[in-house]
VOTIGU-653021 format. One line per 8 residues: their letters; for each residue x, y, z of C-alpha. Coordinates in Angstrom, 2 decimals. Example, Ala and Ser with C-alpha at 12.3 -4.5 7.8 and 13.67 -1.06 7.14 Angstrom:
AS = 12.30 -4.50 7.80 ~ 13.67 -1.06 7.14 $
//
This chain:
MSRIVSMQ = 0.00 0.00 0.00 ~ 1.41 3.40 -0.97 ~ 1.53 6.18 1.60 ~ 0.33 9.61 0.49 ~ 1.75 12.75 2.09 ~ 1.15 16.44 1.55 ~ 3.75 18.53 -0.25 ~ 4.33 20.42 3.01 $
DYAHLAID = 5.01 17.19 4.90 ~ 7.21 15.92 2.07 ~ 9.36 19.05 2.35 ~ 10.25 18.08 5.93 ~ 10.59 14.31 5.65 ~ 13.76 12.71 6.99 ~ 15.45 11.40 3.81 ~ 18.87 9.78 3.72 $
ECEWVIPG = 21.58 12.19 2.61 ~ 22.87 11.73 -0.92 ~ 26.09 9.68 -1.11 ~ 28.54 11.11 -3.62 ~ 31.22 9.46 -5.71 ~ 32.03 12.76 -7.43 ~ 30.17 15.62 -5.72 ~ 28.04 17.50 -8.20 $
YLPKPGML = 28.41 14.86 -10.92 ~ 28.03 11.26 -9.80 ~ 25.81 10.29 -6.87 ~ 25.28 6.76 -5.60 ~ 22.96 5.58 -6.98 ~ 23.24 7.66 -10.13 ~ 24.57 7.87 -13.65 ~ 27.28 9.81 -15.48 $
MILGEPRA = 27.54 9.61 -19.27 ~ 30.76 10.34 -21.20 ~ 30.14 11.40 -24.79 ~ 32.39 11.81 -27.81 ~ 32.67 11.15 -31.51 ~ 34.44 7.98 -32.68 ~ 38.16 8.14 -31.81 ~ 37.64 11.31 -29.78 $
GKSYLGLQ = 39.29 9.72 -26.73 ~ 36.14 9.09 -24.68 ~ 37.23 5.58 -23.66 ~ 40.54 6.97 -22.41 ~ 38.63 9.52 -20.37 ~ 36.33 6.79 -19.03 ~ 39.33 4.72 -18.00 ~ 41.07 7.70 -16.41 $
LSFAIAQG = 37.90 8.49 -14.48 ~ 37.63 4.88 -13.32 ~ 41.18 4.89 -11.93 ~ 40.57 8.27 -10.31 ~ 37.52 6.85 -8.52 ~ 39.32 3.64 -7.50 ~ 42.23 5.65 -6.10 ~ 40.30 8.61 -4.73 $
KTLIPSTI = 42.19 11.06 -6.96 ~ 40.99 14.22 -8.67 ~ 40.50 14.09 -12.44 ~ 38.87 17.46 -13.10 ~ 40.53 20.37 -11.26 ~ 38.60 21.70 -8.26 ~ 36.47 18.53 -7.98 ~ 36.65 15.87 -5.29 $
THKKRVLY = 36.54 12.12 -5.94 ~ 35.69 9.72 -3.13 ~ 37.52 6.40 -3.29 ~ 35.18 3.57 -4.37 ~ 35.32 0.06 -5.83 ~ 34.97 0.03 -9.62 ~ 33.95 -2.73 -12.04 ~ 34.86 -1.91 -15.64 $
FYFDKTGP = 32.91 -3.66 -18.39 ~ 34.87 -3.20 -21.63 ~ 33.14 -4.48 -24.75 ~ 34.62 -2.55 -27.65 ~ 35.38 -3.96 -31.08 ~ 39.10 -3.27 -30.51 ~ 39.25 -6.34 -28.23 ~ 41.29 -7.39 -25.16 $
FVFQERLQ = 44.77 -7.05 -26.71 ~ 44.30 -3.34 -27.40 ~ 42.89 -2.81 -23.92 ~ 45.80 -4.64 -22.32 ~ 48.27 -2.58 -24.37 ~ 46.54 0.56 -23.13 ~ 47.04 -0.48 -19.51 ~ 50.67 -1.41 -20.16 $
QFEKHGMD = 51.29 2.01 -21.71 ~ 49.74 3.70 -18.68 ~ 52.05 1.75 -16.39 ~ 55.10 2.34 -18.62 ~ 54.56 6.09 -18.43 ~ 54.34 6.13 -14.65 ~ 50.62 5.89 -13.96 ~ 49.50 3.94 -10.91 $
IGGPIYII = 47.06 1.28 -12.17 ~ 46.46 -0.22 -8.73 ~ 43.46 0.13 -6.49 ~ 40.06 -1.57 -6.26 ~ 39.28 -1.54 -9.97 ~ 38.31 -4.80 -11.70 ~ 37.55 -6.22 -15.14 ~ 36.30 -9.61 -16.38 $
HPSDTISS = 39.06 -12.04 -17.32 ~ 39.30 -12.11 -21.15 ~ 38.90 -15.91 -21.18 ~ 35.61 -15.64 -19.30 ~ 33.93 -12.94 -21.33 ~ 31.11 -13.29 -23.84 ~ 30.62 -11.91 -27.33 ~ 27.66 -10.18 -29.00 $
VNLLEPSH = 26.40 -8.80 -25.71 ~ 22.74 -7.93 -25.33 ~ 21.56 -6.89 -21.88 ~ 17.98 -7.57 -22.95 ~ 18.82 -11.29 -23.14 ~ 18.17 -12.95 -19.74 ~ 21.30 -15.13 -19.97 ~ 23.48 -12.11 -20.70 $
MAFFQHAI = 21.87 -10.15 -17.89 ~ 22.65 -13.06 -15.54 ~ 26.29 -13.04 -16.69 ~ 26.70 -9.40 -15.65 ~ 24.73 -9.92 -12.44 ~ 27.18 -12.64 -11.39 ~ 30.15 -10.38 -12.18 ~ 28.68 -7.57 -10.08 $
KDAQPDVV = 27.96 -9.97 -7.24 ~ 31.56 -11.22 -7.31 ~ 33.18 -7.78 -7.54 ~ 30.85 -5.95 -5.11 ~ 31.49 -2.57 -6.80 ~ 30.21 0.87 -5.93 ~ 30.61 2.04 -9.54 ~ 30.00 0.07 -12.75 $
VFDVLREF = 31.41 1.34 -16.07 ~ 29.99 0.38 -19.49 ~ 32.38 1.05 -22.38 ~ 30.87 1.53 -24.97 ~ 27.06 1.54 -24.76 ~ 26.52 0.35 -28.35 ~ 28.26 -2.95 -27.56 ~ 25.86 -3.85 -24.74 $
HNADENES = 22.60 -4.10 -26.67 ~ 21.05 -4.94 -30.04 ~ 18.24 -2.39 -29.86 ~ 17.60 0.33 -32.42 ~ 19.42 3.25 -30.81 ~ 17.31 5.72 -32.79 ~ 14.12 4.54 -31.09 ~ 13.34 6.07 -27.69 $
TAMKRVGD = 11.13 3.12 -26.68 ~ 13.88 0.63 -27.48 ~ 16.49 2.65 -25.61 ~ 14.17 2.96 -22.62 ~ 14.32 -0.83 -22.34 ~ 18.12 -0.68 -22.47 ~ 18.17 2.08 -19.85 ~ 15.81 0.12 -17.62 $
ALTQLCHG = 18.09 -2.94 -17.96 ~ 21.12 -0.87 -16.90 ~ 19.40 0.55 -13.83 ~ 17.96 -2.84 -12.88 ~ 21.36 -4.49 -13.24 ~ 23.10 -1.79 -11.20 ~ 20.37 -1.14 -8.63 ~ 21.73 1.03 -5.82 $
LSIVVVHH = 25.08 1.59 -7.60 ~ 26.67 4.38 -9.58 ~ 26.88 3.92 -13.35 ~ 29.31 5.44 -15.86 ~ 28.30 4.97 -19.52 ~ 30.63 5.74 -22.44 ~ 28.63 6.58 -25.54 ~ 29.05 7.95 -29.07 $
TKKLDPEK = 27.81 11.31 -30.24 ~ 26.42 12.04 -33.66 ~ 28.71 13.87 -36.07 ~ 29.02 17.39 -34.69 ~ 29.33 20.37 -36.99 ~ 31.65 22.97 -35.40 ~ 30.09 25.66 -37.59 ~ 26.75 25.24 -35.82 $
GIPRNVDA = 28.15 25.59 -32.32 ~ 27.99 23.07 -29.49 ~ 24.54 21.65 -28.66 ~ 23.50 20.68 -25.18 ~ 25.33 17.50 -24.23 ~ 22.12 15.49 -24.18 ~ 21.33 16.60 -27.74 ~ 24.77 15.54 -28.98 $
CRGSNYIA = 24.05 11.83 -28.42 ~ 23.96 9.53 -31.39 ~ 20.47 8.15 -31.80 ~ 17.88 8.59 -29.07 ~ 18.95 10.72 -26.14 ~ 16.69 8.81 -23.73 ~ 19.49 7.36 -21.58 ~ 21.46 10.62 -21.59 $
GKADATWL = 18.28 12.33 -20.42 ~ 18.18 9.93 -17.45 ~ 21.80 10.67 -16.50 ~ 22.61 12.91 -13.55 ~ 25.51 14.40 -15.50 ~ 27.02 14.28 -18.99 ~ 30.60 14.99 -20.05 ~ 31.21 15.80 -23.72 $
IHGGYLYT = 34.62 15.80 -25.44 ~ 34.63 18.12 -28.42 ~ 36.94 20.59 -30.11 ~ 39.65 20.54 -27.46 ~ 37.26 21.04 -24.55 ~ 35.40 18.92 -22.00 ~ 31.86 20.22 -21.54 ~ 30.33 19.14 -18.23 $
ESNFVPAL = 26.61 19.43 -17.53 ~ 24.87 18.23 -14.37 ~ 21.57 18.30 -12.54 ~ 23.41 19.60 -9.48 ~ 26.03 22.18 -10.52 ~ 26.33 24.78 -13.31 ~ 27.54 23.71 -16.75 ~ 31.27 24.26 -17.29 $
RHKLGGRL = 33.79 24.14 -20.09 ~ 37.24 22.71 -19.30 ~ 40.19 23.17 -21.62 ~ 41.79 19.89 -22.65 ~ 45.54 20.44 -22.59 ~ 46.32 17.74 -25.10 ~ 47.12 14.07 -24.48 ~ 50.06 12.35 -22.87 $
PDGRWVIV = 52.16 9.82 -24.85 ~ 50.07 6.98 -23.38 ~ 46.80 8.54 -24.57 ~ 45.59 10.05 -21.31 ~ 43.93 13.45 -21.32 ~ 45.32 16.49 -19.50 ~ 42.41 18.56 -18.19 ~ 43.29 22.16 -17.45 $
//
């Protein structure tokens, strides 16, 4: 039976304080979406963010990151060898790749992932149960479903599957944008998404890489533009 309260009573209810992974951007539970065109470096940013969370280090200047356990689901067409090389390059160039950040063993993974398939959903549920993460990263969104990404109804089912799978957790989703025309200016982050922007509309915050800048928009803090100071030899972004 549902309880009904007045708006005045609601305003004074005792509600648990919001738990933050990144204050202003990623609550727990909650969702942050990283957006960028193909080969824009969004996966590198997603990986940098994941290590920052696992180590409790700042990624964007003047922001705080609380140390949390991270489970990184990487299902990109580049495959495990490229991902392993990326980690080795990070380590070679002096980056700490330790901390409570986990990924599925390449021999135990599955192909042609579709979260709307019960058996695939169960696979990810077992991984989350084993890792006990606070934050789950999906890189990239297109590789986790077979739905028509131009259809809002279809993407609602994908979004519902993500939130059901990660109930009570924080989610980071790496996703493609449509081709952006610099002559027309920068749209709102949510409008830059390739296909339906349904899931981006559900996100608490969106980060967009475009034209040498990182555009951050959030439900909690004002939109900002951060200058990207180029990339290190291992591919990592420098955020000014």
